[in-house]
N, C-alpha and C positions, 0 to 999 in steps of 0.2 A: 736264556737271557738275550734280549735283543741288543745289538750294538747300536752306536750312534748313527752309523751309516744306514742301518736298517730303518731306524726311526725317521731319518731324513727322507728315505725312499718312500715310506708309507705316507709321510706328510705331503710330499710332492704329488703322489698319486691321489690323495684325498683332495688336494687343491685343484688338480686337473679335473677330477670327476665333478667337483662342486661347480667349477666354471662351465663345464659342458652341460650340466643340469640347468644352469641359469640361461645359457645360450639356447638350449632346446626349448625352454619355456617362453622365450621371447620371439616376437615376430614384428617386423617393420610393416606397417600398414600405410599405404598412400591414400589419402583422402582427397578427392577432387571436389573443390568448392566452386560452384558455378558463379560466374561473374554477376555481381549484384547491380541492377539498374536502380540508381537513386530515385526515391520517391519522396514527395514532401511529407513532413510530419508536423502536425499541428497539435498543440497541447494547451487546453484552457479548461480549468475547473473554476467556474464562477459561483459566487455566493451572494447572500443577501446584504452583506455589509461591506462590499468592495466593488470597484469598477471592474470591467472586463480586462484581464491581463492575458496575453497570448504569447506563447513561444513557438517559433517556426524554424524548422531545420530540414535537412535532407538526410534520408536514411543512408547507412553505410554498411560495409561488411564488418565481421567481428574483429578484423585486424585494424580497422581505421576508426578514427573519431568522427562523429557526425558533423556535418557542415552546417553551422548556424547561419541562418538567413537574417541578417541584422538590418540596419538602417537602409531604406530604399525600397522595401517591399510595400505593396499596397494590399491591405486587408480591409474588407468592408463588412459592416454589421447591419443586418436587416431585421425588420419585424413585419410579418405579413407582406413580404416583398417590397416594403418601403425602406429606403436607405435611411438608417439612423445616424451612422457615424463612420468615418474612415479612421482606422486606428493609426497612431503615430508611435514612433520609436522613442523611448525615454532613456535609453542607455542600458536597459536591462530587459525590457519586455516591450511588446506592442500593446499599447493601452488605449482605452476608450474613455470618453467623458461620461458614458452612460452607466448608470447603476441598474443592475438587473432587477426586474419586477416579476412578481408571480402572475400566473395566468397570461403570460406573453410568450409566443413562440418566436425564438430567435434563429437567425441563420448567419453563419460566418462564411466568408468567401475569399479565396485568394486565387489569382490567375496571373500567369506569366508565360509568354510565348505559347507553347503547346500544353503546358501543365496547368491543371485547374483542380482545386479541391473545394468541397462544399460540405457543410455539416449543419445539423439542426439540433437545438437544445432548448430546455425550458427550466425555470426555477420552481421547484415544488413548494407547496405551502409549508410554513413553519409549524413544527410540532413541539409542544411544551412538555416538560417533565412534571408529572403530577406530584411525585415525591421522590426523594433520594436519601438513603442512609448509608452509613459506613460502619463496618465492624472489623476490628483487627483480630488476627489469629483465629480464624473460624475453623481451620483444619490444617492437616499436614499432608504433604505429598509422599510418594513412595520413598524419597530420600530423607524424609523427616523434616523438610523445610516448611515452615509455617507460611500460610497465605491468608490474605485478607479478602473481604467481600464488600462490594458495593451493590446495593439493590436500588432499582428505579422502577417506577410505574409510568406507563404511557397509555394513552387512549388512541386507538387506531380509527381513522376516518373511513367509514364503510362506503363512502361515495366514490372512492378512487382506489386503484391498485397502488399500494405504497411500498417504498423501499427505505431502509434505515441503515445508519452506521453509528456505532457507539465507540468513543475513544475515552480512555482514562489517562489523565495526565497529572503529573506530580509537580507541585509548585512549592519550592522552599528557598530559603535565603542562606547563603554561605558566604562568609567574609563580606557581608554587605551587598552581595550580588544576587539578583533574582535569577533563579534557574528553573526551567521548565523542561520536563522530559516525559516521553511516552512510556507506558507500561506494556509489556507483553501480557495479554489477557486470555482467559479461558473460561468456559462455562459448561455446566451440565444441563442447561435449559434445553428442552426438546426443540424449541423453535430455532435456537442457535445451532444446535448439533446437526439439524437437518440440512444446514447449508454445506456441511462437509469441509469446513475450513480450519477447525480447531487443531488438527494434526500439523498444520503448516505454520504454527507459532505466530499467529496474526498480531499486529499492533492495533487492530481495530476489529470490531464485531460487525459483520454485515448480515442482514436478513431481510426477507420480504414479509408481507402481511398475509401470506397464503394460509398460515395456520391460526392467525389471530384476527382475521378480517372483521372490523367493526367492534372489536372487544377491547377491554382494558386488560393489560397484562403486566405482571410483575416479573422483572428480569433480575437474576442474581449473577453478577459478573465477578470473577475471582482474579486476583493479581498478587504478585510478590511485592511487598512494600519497600524492600531494599532500604531499611532504616540505616542511618549513619550515626555514629556517636555524637556528632555535633548538631544533630537535628533535635531540637526540643519541641518542635511543632512542624507539621506539614499540612498542606491543603491538597485535597484530592479534587481535581478539576474534571468535571464530567461534560463531555461534548456529545450532544445528541444531534445527529444530522438527518434531515429528511432529504433523500437523494433521488435523482432521476434514475430510470432504468438503465440508461447508458452509463451513468456513473457507477451503479451497482455492478454491472457486468464487467466494466473496466477494472474496478477495484478488486473484484474477486480474482480475476486472472492475474493481476499484479501481485496479490498476496502469494499465490502459488509460484509465480515467476521468481519472486525474491527469495523464497524458501529454497528453490533449486539452484539459485546462484551460489549458495554456500555449500562447498563440498565437505565431506567428512570421511574418516577412515572406515566408518560402518556402511555408509550409503553411497560413497563415491560422489560422482557428479550426476545430477538429475537430468532427465530428458528435457529438451526445449519445450517451453509452454507457449502456445499461441496466445498473443495478447488480443483482447477484445478491442475493437475500434468502431467508431461510428463516423469516420471520415470518408466521404466519397472521393475517390481518386487518390487516396494516400493513406497514411496511418495516423494514429493518435486518438484524442478524445476531446470532445466539446460537450460539456455536461455541467449541470448545476446542482447545488445543494443549499438548503437553508439550515442555519446553525442556531441551536439553543445551547447555552452554557449555564451550568449550575456548579457551584463550589461547595464542597462538603469539608468542613474543617474538623480535624481530629488532633487533640493534644496527646502527646506521647509522654508517659510518665517515666521519669528517670529513677 
């Protein structure tokens, strides 16, 4: 029979061995991060129903907040090398009085001392939804959770290389307040799966017309409806965007970047994802999209 002293001895030995095991499995690693030279960052996603709105800042290291360049900067908007407008600061963005038009090539320019950035962009032609339908509880995932499905048909223009984005948004009223939120969406459509983004839990569907050039195509998009007890009705808002190639490349890299920003116990932290940019002399994006909106109403039976 072991005495109390023997028990205490074994407990102490066990604690020491456990501590040594932890120490032996850990190692302090010194990571040297090179000094970052700030570069200008311009962000502007312009569309068919709004004037140009531009954000301007300077890049920074991961430890610092970006430096916003606010009132006092001079940004110029050109078309075919003809000056259209000089953007002004409205307290939130640099804005123009110009509304983007299709079939026009735009250039944005900012220059200060030795720094200069330039970018080119255009507004694609608007694409219309031929039809859209909504079905609830069309299937169940591996965990037994029901998901719904929105189907839409669009006709691709064979005269151009086209890029698209689909968003599903939920509109409902709670306590007299209008609420709009995005759905995380997925699909087994081969056109969509070929983009390789479904595993990154996208909030939108991005695809090119490489597989459907000049054809009419029916897409089936799935989502989790997230019904609430106080919802007796909801509206599914379908956004179909015809986007430029620069927008398409930027949005694809942003989807992957956002996915790896969230760590988990299974995957840890993801590797850094290079962001696509079409800004000469800096970072960011200057790209256009044309928006078509369709609303599909569905009553929920209680």
